[in-house]
N, CA, C and O atoms as a printed pandas DataFrame, in Angstrom:
     atom_number atom_name residue_name chain_id  residue_number  x_coord  y_coord  z_coord
0              1         N          MET        A               1  -29.173  -16.542   12.168
1              2        CA          MET        A               1  -28.497  -15.197   11.799
2              3         C          MET        A               1  -28.467  -14.284   13.011
3              4         O          MET        A               1  -27.454  -13.734   13.444
4              5         N          ASP        A               2  -29.827  -14.174   13.564
5              6        CA          ASP        A               2  -30.019  -13.200   14.512
6              7         C          ASP        A               2  -29.106  -13.469   15.672
7              8         O          ASP        A               2  -28.599  -12.487   16.214
8              9         N          LYS        A               3  -28.865  -14.514   16.068
9             10        CA          LYS        A               3  -27.956  -14.949   17.131
10            11         C          LYS        A               3  -26.463  -14.510   17.031
11            12         O          LYS        A               3  -25.761  -14.214   17.998
12            13         N          LEU        A               4  -26.068  -14.509   15.691
13            14        CA          LEU        A               4  -24.597  -13.875   15.477
14            15         C          LEU        A               4  -24.717  -12.471   15.383
15            16         O          LEU        A               4  -23.754  -11.823   15.790
16            17         N          ASN        A               5  -25.837  -11.771   14.866
17            18        CA          ASN        A               5  -25.966  -10.390   14.883
18            19         C          ASN        A               5  -25.973  -10.020   16.206
19            20         O          ASN        A               5  -25.416   -8.941   16.405
20            21         N          ASN        A               6  -26.530  -10.693   17.397
21            22        CA          ASN        A               6  -26.584  -10.277   18.717
22            23         C          ASN        A               6  -25.314  -10.484   19.265
23            24         O          ASN        A               6  -24.876   -9.671   20.079
24            25         N          ILE        A               7  -24.654  -11.480   18.922
25            26        CA          ILE        A               7  -22.969  -11.457   19.577
26            27         C          ILE        A               7  -22.341  -10.477   19.174
27            28         O          ILE        A               7  -21.853   -9.772   20.056
28            29         N          VAL        A               8  -22.106  -10.046   17.657
29            30        CA          VAL        A               8  -21.402   -9.162   17.270
30            31         C          VAL        A               8  -21.886   -7.672   17.873
31            32         O          VAL        A               8  -21.028   -6.839   18.164
32            33         N          THR        A               9  -22.877   -7.476   17.991
33            34        CA          THR        A               9  -23.509   -6.422   18.541
34            35         C          THR        A               9  -23.164   -5.983   19.999
35            36         O          THR        A               9  -22.829   -4.847   20.334
36            37         N          GLU        A              10  -23.301   -7.065   20.805
37            38        CA          GLU        A              10  -23.105   -7.067   22.152
38            39         C          GLU        A              10  -21.465   -7.041   22.347
39            40         O          GLU        A              10  -21.108   -6.479   23.383
40            41         N          ARG        A              11  -20.465   -7.538   21.550
41            42        CA          ARG        A              11  -19.254   -7.558   21.502
42            43         C          ARG        A              11  -18.678   -6.068   21.174
43            44         O          ARG        A              11  -17.651   -5.649   21.709
44            45         N          LEU        A              12  -19.321   -5.430   20.387
45            46        CA          LEU        A              12  -18.946   -4.261   19.804
46            47         C          LEU        A              12  -19.371   -3.073   21.053
47            48         O          LEU        A              12  -18.620   -2.186   21.461
48            49         N          ALA        A              13  -20.674   -3.320   21.474
49            50        CA          ALA        A              13  -20.888   -2.559   22.547
50            51         C          ALA        A              13  -19.991   -2.716   23.778
51            52         O          ALA        A              13  -19.822   -1.723   24.484
52            53         N          GLU        A              14  -19.486   -3.707   24.051
53            54        CA          GLU        A              14  -18.634   -3.947   25.346
54            55         C          GLU        A              14  -17.204   -3.260   24.769
55            56         O          GLU        A              14  -16.515   -2.576   25.526
56            57         N          ARG        A              15  -16.914   -3.437   23.726
57            58        CA          ARG        A              15  -15.577   -3.136   23.218
58            59         C          ARG        A              15  -15.416   -1.488   23.087
59            60         O          ARG        A              15  -14.483   -0.877   23.608
60            61         N          LEU        A              16  -16.442   -0.882   22.332
61            62        CA          LEU        A              16  -16.353    0.344   21.963
62            63         C          LEU        A              16  -17.135    1.434   22.790
63            64         O          LEU        A              16  -16.662    2.568   22.875
64            65         N          LEU        A              17  -18.162    1.152   23.317
65            66        CA          LEU        A              17  -19.019    2.085   24.102
66            67         C          LEU        A              17  -18.566    2.344   25.576
67            68         O          LEU        A              17  -19.306    2.995   26.314
68            69         N          VAL        A              18  -17.601    1.949   25.939
69            70        CA          VAL        A              18  -16.999    2.268   27.265
70            71         C          VAL        A              18  -15.912    3.135   27.057
71            72         O          VAL        A              18  -15.322    2.986   25.986
72            73         N          PRO        A              19  -15.452    4.123   27.928
73            74        CA          PRO        A              19  -14.454    5.023   27.658
74            75         C          PRO        A              19  -12.972    4.237   27.558
75            76         O          PRO        A              19  -12.202    4.562   26.654
76            77         N          ASP        A              20  -12.680    3.408   28.320
77            78        CA          ASP        A              20  -11.277    2.917   28.044
78            79         C          ASP        A              20  -11.204    2.129   26.828
79            80         O          ASP        A              20  -10.080    1.989   26.346
80            81         N          GLY        A              21  -12.324    1.514   26.160
81            82        CA          GLY        A              21  -12.208    0.849   24.932
82            83         C          GLY        A              21  -12.070    1.905   23.873
83            84         O          GLY        A              21  -11.254    1.673   22.981
84            85         N          MET        A              22  -12.744    3.026   23.837
85            86        CA          MET        A              22  -12.600    3.992   22.866
86            87         C          MET        A              22  -11.307    4.448   22.768
87            88         O          MET        A              22  -10.753    4.566   21.675
88            89         N          ARG        A              23  -10.671    4.767   24.021
89            90        CA          ARG        A              23   -9.358    5.403   24.366
90            91         C          ARG        A              23   -8.278    4.292   23.663
91            92         O          ARG        A              23   -7.472    4.694   22.823
92            93         N          GLU        A              24   -8.319    3.060   24.015
93            94        CA          GLU        A              24   -7.453    2.142   23.332
94            95         C          GLU        A              24   -7.565    2.343   21.723
95            96         O          GLU        A              24   -6.616    2.620   20.989
96            97         N          LEU        A              25   -8.633    2.190   21.404
97            98        CA          LEU        A              25   -8.703    2.216   20.026
98            99         C          LEU        A              25   -8.128    3.515   19.161
99           100         O          LEU        A              25   -7.605    3.484   18.047
100          101         N          LEU        A              26   -8.367    4.589   19.954
101          102        CA          LEU        A              26   -7.785    5.721   19.390
102          103         C          LEU        A              26   -6.414    5.812   19.525
103          104         O          LEU        A              26   -5.812    6.059   18.480
104          105         N          GLU        A              27   -5.761    5.680   20.523
105          106        CA          GLU        A              27   -4.461    5.371   20.813
106          107         C          GLU        A              27   -3.653    4.588   19.724
107          108         O          GLU        A              27   -2.568    4.945   19.265
108          109         N          GLY        A              28   -4.311    3.533   19.407
109          110        CA          GLY        A              28   -3.754    2.489   18.479
110          111         C          GLY        A              28   -3.694    3.033   17.099
111          112         O          GLY        A              28   -2.846    2.673   16.283
112          113         N          LEU        A              29   -4.741    4.023   16.835
113          114        CA          LEU        A              29   -4.863    4.474   15.562
114          115         C          LEU        A              29   -3.776    5.667   15.363
115          116         O          LEU        A              29   -3.168    5.824   14.303
116          117         N          MET        A              30   -3.623    6.401   16.388
117          118        CA          MET        A              30   -2.689    7.620   16.675
118          119         C          MET        A              30   -1.129    6.946   16.318
119          120         O          MET        A              30   -0.303    7.428   15.542
120          121         N          LYS        A              31   -1.012    5.849   17.023
121          122        CA          LYS        A              31    0.496    5.252   16.902
122          123         C          LYS        A              31    0.836    4.836   15.453
123          124         O          LYS        A              31    1.913    4.993   14.878
124          125         N          ARG        A              32   -0.449    4.200   14.912
125          126        CA          ARG        A              32   -0.247    3.647   13.377
126          127         C          ARG        A              32   -0.012    4.635   12.571
127          128         O          ARG        A              32    0.803    4.446   11.668
128          129         N          GLN        A              33   -0.647    5.887   12.698
129          130        CA          GLN        A              33   -0.570    6.977   11.784
130          131         C          GLN        A              33    0.972    7.706   11.877
131          132         O          GLN        A              33    1.633    8.101   10.917
132          133         N          ALA        A              34    1.340    7.765   13.291
133          134        CA          ALA        A              34    2.629    8.338   13.361
134          135         C          ALA        A              34    3.772    7.466   12.738
135          136         O          ALA        A              34    4.748    7.888   12.117
136          137         N          LEU        A              35    3.506    6.369   12.982
137          138        CA          LEU        A              35    4.490    5.277   12.265
138          139         C          LEU        A              35    4.652    5.525   10.942
139          140         O          LEU        A              35    5.751    5.727   10.426
140          141         N          ARG        A              36    3.236    5.520   10.151
141          142        CA          ARG        A              36    3.341    5.804    8.640
142          143         C          ARG        A              36    3.859    7.005    8.187
143          144         O          ARG        A              36    4.586    7.039    7.194
144          145         N          ASP        A              37    3.487    8.231    8.966
145          146        CA          ASP        A              37    4.031    9.443    8.568
146          147         C          ASP        A              37    5.476    9.574    8.714
147          148         O          ASP        A              37    6.136   10.326    7.996
148          149         N          GLU        A              38    6.004    8.802    9.696
149          150        CA          GLU        A              38    7.551    8.585    9.926
150          151         C          GLU        A              38    8.015    7.697    8.659
151          152         O          GLU        A              38    9.022    8.056    8.048
152          153         N          ASP        A              39    7.487    6.837    8.354
153          154        CA          ASP        A              39    8.086    5.996    7.268
154          155         C          ASP        A              39    7.906    6.834    5.985
155          156         O          ASP        A              39    8.782    6.837    5.121
156          157         N          TYR        A              40    6.716    7.576    5.860
157          158        CA          TYR        A              40    6.767    8.356    4.418
158          159         C          TYR        A              40    7.991    9.356    4.587
159          160         O          TYR        A              40    8.727    9.407    3.602
160          161         N          SER        A              41    8.283   10.041    5.508
161          162        CA          SER        A              41    9.201   11.151    5.377
162          163         C          SER        A              41   10.649   10.577    5.184
163          164         O          SER        A              41   11.493   11.173    4.514
164          165         N          VAL        A              42   10.866    9.452    5.777
165          166        CA          VAL        A              42   12.205    8.725    5.704
166          167         C          VAL        A              42   12.228    8.335    4.187
167          168         O          VAL        A              42   13.262    8.521    3.545
168          169         N          ARG        A              43   11.200    7.841    3.643
169          170        CA          ARG        A              43   11.120    7.288    2.233
170          171         C          ARG        A              43   11.330    8.632    1.197
171          172         O          ARG        A              43   12.051    8.567    0.201
172          173         N          LEU        A              44   10.655    9.740    1.558
173          174        CA          LEU        A              44   10.872   11.078    0.846
174          175         C          LEU        A              44   12.103   11.558    0.813
175          176         O          LEU        A              44   12.625   12.024   -0.200
176          177         N          ALA        A              45   12.693   11.463    2.038
177          178        CA          ALA        A              45   14.095   12.032    2.083
178          179         C          ALA        A              45   15.142   11.188    1.263
179          180         O          ALA        A              45   16.155   11.725    0.816
180          181         N          ALA        A              46   14.868    9.857    1.081
181          182        CA          ALA        A              46   15.823    8.972    0.455
182          183         C          ALA        A              46   15.662    9.160   -1.022
183          184         O          ALA        A              46   16.610    9.146   -1.807
184          185         N          LEU        A              47   14.463    9.331   -1.343
185          186        CA          LEU        A              47   14.204    9.575   -2.933
186          187         C          LEU        A              47   14.670   10.949   -3.319
187          188         O          LEU        A              47   15.133   11.089   -4.451
188          189         N          ARG        A              48   14.593   12.093   -2.419
189          190        CA          ARG        A              48   15.243   13.333   -2.681
190          191         C          ARG        A              48   16.705   13.155   -2.935
191          192         O          ARG        A              48   17.291   13.801   -3.803
192          193         N          ALA        A              49   17.297   12.258   -2.156
193          194        CA          ALA        A              49   18.731   12.231   -2.093
194          195         C          ALA        A              49   19.071   11.531   -3.314
195          196         O          ALA        A              49   20.108   11.848   -3.897
196          197         N          LYS        A              50   18.237   10.508   -3.828
197          198        CA          LYS        A              50   18.696    9.845   -5.212
198          199         C          LYS        A              50   18.485   10.754   -6.262
199          200         O          LYS        A              50   19.330   10.755   -7.157
200          201         N          LEU        A              51   17.597   11.476   -6.336
201          202        CA          LEU        A              51   17.275   12.531   -7.349
202          203         C          LEU        A              51   18.413   13.436   -7.389
203          204         O          LEU        A              51   19.011   13.683   -8.436
204          205         N          THR        A              52   18.751   13.990   -6.130
205          206        CA          THR        A              52   19.953   14.937   -6.307
206          207         C          THR        A              52   21.300   14.326   -6.778
207          208         O          THR        A              52   22.103   14.998   -7.425
208          209         N          ASP        A              53   21.530   12.993   -6.425
209          210        CA          ASP        A              53   22.730   12.256   -6.904
210          211         C          ASP        A              53   22.660   12.071   -8.411
211          212         O          ASP        A              53   23.649   12.360   -9.085
212          213         N          ALA        A              54   21.599   11.627   -8.957
213          214        CA          ALA        A              54   21.227   11.348  -10.070
214          215         C          ALA        A              54   21.488   12.811  -11.121
215          216         O          ALA        A              54   22.103   12.819  -12.187
216          217         N          GLU        A              55   20.962   13.729  -10.590
217          218        CA          GLU        A              55   21.127   15.180  -11.531
218          219         C          GLU        A              55   22.515   15.641  -11.373
219          220         O          GLU        A              55   23.039   16.342  -12.238
220          221         N          GLN        A              56   23.247   15.208  -10.105
221          222        CA          GLN        A              56   24.851   15.330  -10.362
222          223         C          GLN        A              56   25.644   14.737  -11.211
223          224         O          GLN        A              56   26.538   15.278  -11.862
224          225         N          ARG        A              57   25.245   13.290  -11.224
225          226        CA          ARG        A              57   25.873   12.466  -12.154
226          227         C          ARG        A              57   25.608   12.796  -13.520
227          228         O          ARG        A              57   26.517   12.715  -14.345
228          229         N          LEU        A              58   24.542   13.133  -13.820
229          230        CA          LEU        A              58   24.048   13.597  -15.204
230          231         C          LEU        A              58   24.799   14.688  -15.537
231          232         O          LEU        A              58   25.454   14.702  -16.579
232          233         N          SER        A              59   24.779   15.669  -14.715
233          234        CA          SER        A              59   25.701   17.171  -15.115
234          235         C          SER        A              59   26.867   16.791  -15.169
235          236         O          SER        A              59   27.521   17.592  -15.836
236          237         N          ARG        A              60   27.654   15.701  -14.681
237          238        CA          ARG        A              60   29.042   15.489  -14.852
238          239         C          ARG        A              60   29.304   14.801  -16.301
239          240         O          ARG        A              60   30.294   15.044  -16.992
240          241         N          LEU        A              61   28.398   14.024  -16.603
241          242        CA          LEU        A              61   28.450   13.371  -17.998
242          243         C          LEU        A              61   27.954   13.871  -19.300
243          244         O          LEU        A              61   28.091   13.360  -20.412
244          245         N          THR        A              62   27.301   15.055  -18.929
245          246        CA          THR        A              62   26.645   15.856  -20.158
246          247         C          THR        A              62   27.405   17.127  -20.161
247          248         O          THR        A              62   27.490   17.761  -19.109
248          249         N          PRO        A              63   28.069   17.641  -21.447
249          250        CA          PRO        A              63   28.496   18.905  -21.519
250          251         C          PRO        A              63   27.661   19.991  -21.427
251          252         O          PRO        A              63   26.505   19.776  -21.792
252          253         N          PRO        A              64   27.919   21.090  -21.044
253          254        CA          PRO        A              64   26.940   22.051  -20.758
254          255         C          PRO        A              64   26.148   22.654  -21.980
255          256         O          PRO        A              64   25.057   23.224  -21.981
256          257         N          SER        A              65   26.920   22.394  -22.918
257          258        CA          SER        A              65   25.928   22.643  -24.468
258          259         C          SER        A              65   25.002   21.655  -24.739
259          260         O          SER        A              65   24.110   21.928  -25.542
260          261         N          ARG        A              66   25.033   20.603  -24.248
261          262        CA          ARG        A              66   23.995   19.283  -24.554
262          263         C          ARG        A              66   23.009   19.217  -23.502
263          264         O          ARG        A              66   22.079   18.419  -23.620
264          265         N          ARG        A              67   23.110   20.035  -22.384
265          266        CA          ARG        A              67   22.260   19.757  -21.257
266          267         C          ARG        A              67   20.894   20.165  -21.706
267          268         O          ARG        A              67   20.813   21.067  -22.540
268          269         N          ALA        A              68   19.841   19.611  -21.255
269          270        CA          ALA        A              68   18.459   20.097  -21.693
270          271         C          ALA        A              68   18.213   21.376  -20.889
271          272         O          ALA        A              68   18.580   21.649  -19.746
272          273         N          SER        A              69   17.451   22.142  -21.827
273          274        CA          SER        A              69   17.157   23.550  -21.020
274          275         C          SER        A              69   15.536   23.286  -20.924
275          276         O          SER        A              69   14.847   22.469  -21.535
276          277         N          PRO        A              70   15.214   24.157  -20.049
277          278        CA          PRO        A              70   13.751   23.957  -19.470
278          279         C          PRO        A              70   12.922   24.539  -20.709
279          280         O          PRO        A              70   11.800   24.039  -20.787
280          281         N          ILE        A              71   13.269   25.621  -21.837
281          282        CA          ILE        A              71   12.473   25.844  -22.747
282          283         C          ILE        A              71   13.230   25.402  -24.011
283          284         O          ILE        A              71   14.354   25.856  -24.225
284          285         N          PRO        A              72   12.647   24.524  -24.860
285          286        CA          PRO        A              72   13.470   24.033  -26.065
286          287         C          PRO        A              72   13.492   25.031  -27.151
287          288         O          PRO        A              72   12.464   25.599  -27.520
288          289         N          PRO        A              73   14.834   25.286  -27.746
289          290        CA          PRO        A              73   15.118   26.310  -28.862
290          291         C          PRO        A              73   13.888   26.088  -30.021
291          292         O          PRO        A              73   13.483   24.973  -30.350
292          293         N          THR        A              74   13.568   26.889  -30.367
293          294        CA          THR        A              74   12.530   27.020  -31.574
294          295         C          THR        A              74   13.286   26.927  -32.913
295          296         O          THR        A              74   14.211   27.698  -33.167
296          297         N          ARG        A              75   12.876   25.973  -33.762
297          298        CA          ARG        A              75   13.526   26.143  -35.113
298          299         C          ARG        A              75   12.649   26.923  -36.191
299          300         O          ARG        A              75   11.422   27.015  -36.171
300          301         N          PRO        A              76   13.462   27.434  -37.075
301          302        CA          PRO        A              76   12.706   28.179  -37.874
302          303         C          PRO        A              76   11.639   27.408  -38.791
303          304         O          PRO        A              76   11.992   26.318  -39.242
304          305         N          SER        A              77   10.387   27.883  -39.094
305          306        CA          SER        A              77    9.605   27.139  -39.893
306          307         C          SER        A              77    9.900   27.194  -41.236
307          308         O          SER        A              77   10.326   28.251  -41.700
308          309         N          ARG        A              78    9.737   26.191  -41.962
309          310        CA          ARG        A              78   10.113   25.782  -43.292
310          311         C          ARG        A              78    8.729   25.836  -44.040
311          312         O          ARG        A              78    7.917   24.918  -43.922
312          313         N          SER        A              79    8.521   26.818  -44.723
313          314        CA          SER        A              79    7.095   26.982  -45.600
314          315         C          SER        A              79    7.397   26.611  -46.919
315          316         O          SER        A              79    8.530   26.902  -47.302
316          317         N          LEU        A              80    6.741   26.109  -47.604
317          318        CA          LEU        A              80    6.898   25.838  -48.958
318          319         C          LEU        A              80    6.658   27.223  -49.817
319          320         O          LEU        A              80    7.223   27.352  -50.903
320          321         N          TRP        A              81    5.814   28.238  -49.303
321          322        CA          TRP        A              81    5.854   29.282  -50.100
322          323         C          TRP        A              81    6.748   30.511  -49.380
323          324         O          TRP        A              81    6.713   30.768  -48.177
324          325         N          GLN        A              82    7.399   31.074  -50.191
325          326        CA          GLN        A              82    8.420   31.960  -49.691
326          327         C          GLN        A              82    8.274   33.159  -50.545
327          328         O          GLN        A              82    8.300   32.918  -51.752
328          329         N          PRO        A              83    8.103   34.586  -50.146
329          330        CA          PRO        A              83    8.044   35.580  -50.915
330          331         C          PRO        A              83    9.265   35.914  -51.690
331          332         O          PRO        A              83    9.264   36.876  -52.458
């Protein structure tokens, strides 16, 4: 097991503890993050477009009097005891 630990430690030291190795590692990380950010922004724009489309379709299908309002109307309470 010590032999394996030594091999792994030496390989990591060769790869990471030199300036070029760290630079390559960080450049790869930055590229992956940039691609992921771009992918998220594209997906978010597509979802917003679908939401807008769905809202427009719903507004065409539903008459204005039946559309959901942000504040539901209150109903008068019906109590058993009335003065």
